[in-house]
N, C-alpha and C positions, 0 to 999 in steps of 0.2 A: 381475576382470571385472565390469562394471556389470550390474545386474539391474533389473527393473521397479521395485524399491524406490527406486532411485537417480535416476529420471527423473520429471518431472511427468506425471501422467495426461493432462493436456490436450494434450500432444504425443505421448504414447505410443499412446493409443487410436486416433486417426485414422491414424497410420502403420501400426499393426497391422491396422486394418480394410482399408486399401488392400492390404496384403500378402495378407490372407485372400481378398479379392475377386479379386486377380490370380493367386494361386498355389495356392489350395486349392479344387479343383473340387467336392469333396464338400459344401461349404457353399454352398447356394443357397437364396434365399428361396422358400417355397412360394407357390402361386398366391394364397392368401388374404392374404398379407403386406401387399399394397398397400391393403387396405381394412379392416384390423383395428385396433382400439385396443390399446394395450399394457397397459392396466389399466382397472379400473372407475373409478379416480379421474380419468382423463383424459376429455376431452369429444370429442376428435377423434383420428383416426389421425395418425401422425407425418408431418411435412411433407417430411422428407428421404427420397428414394426409396431410398437405400442404408442405411436405418436397421437393416436386418437384419445387415449386416456390422459396423456400429458396435456393436450390442448383442453380437454374437459376440465382438468384440475386448474389450469390457468384461467379459464373462463369463470369457474366458480370463485376463484380468488378475486378476480377483477369485479365480479358482481358483488362480492362482500365489501370490497374497498370503495367502489365507485357507484354502486347501485342506487336507484334504478338505472339500468344501462340497456341500450338498444343494440340491435344488430349492426347498424351502420357505425356506431362508435367502436364496437368490437372489430369490425372489418378494418377500420382505420388503425386500430392498435396492432393488428396482425399483418399490416401491409408493410411496404418497404420501397426501396429505390430500384427502379427498373434500369438495368444496364442496356443502353441503346448503342453500344459500340463507340464510335467516335463522337456521336451526338451527346447532348446533355442528358443527364439522368433525370427522370421524373418519378414522383411518388405515385405508387399504385396501392389501392386498397387490397386487403386480403380477400380470399374467397368467401362468399356469403353462404354457400350451401353447407359447408362443414360447420360453420358457426350456428346456423339455423337448426340443423339436425341435432347438434349437441344440446342446444337449449331445449329443443322438443323432448329429447331423451331425459334431460334433467327435470323437466316438468312432469313427465311420466313417472319418474322416480320419486317425485315429491320434494325435491331439494330446491327448486326454483318455481316461482309463480309469476304471472303477468300482472303488472300494475297498469291499469287502464290508461292508455295514452302516454305512459311514461317509459315503459320498457320492462325489463325483468328484474325481480328482486328475490332475495333468498327467503325461503320459508323458515319457520322456527326450527324444523328438523335440519335443514341445510346449515343454518347458523350454528346449531349444536355440534354437528359433525366437524365443521371447520374449527370451532373453538377447542374441541377435544384434541384434535391433531396438533393445533398450535400449542396447547398446554403440554403435550408430550414432548414436543421439540424443545420448548423452553426449558423443561425440566432436564433434558439431556444436555442442553447448552450450559445450564447452571452447574451441572456436575463437572463438565470439562473446564469451564471458566467461572470459578467461584465469585469473581468480582461482579458478575451479572446479577447476583442475588439482591443487590441494593436497588435495582430497578423493578418497579411493580409490574 
């Protein structure tokens, strides 16, 4: 059975974001999500109005691949280089509030749970959802590229 390891993230994350938006009622952007920056290294808020669901899908995928994973690790993953004009650029972590709220919403939905002292891990239900979407994508890829069928 294909897993998120076997499919490209560029196809997996948008499909998972659409699934979350349509099927997981507990994950909803808070009122401040439309006017907030995602990090101190960014200059403006995201242009995509559904960025909350895309970030949620990305966090779920990272939890699958790297779990157990904590908020600080995710903040570092979503950080970047701060442009300081003529001065040297320095790395900044991403915003912690949006990561924390997303993980809390995923826990409420039953897709993620807390591993005591280690961070967040996927539940059986969360793993099932991600595997199902990965299998659908892999099947579509094999239709378009038959040579992929030789890979399990």
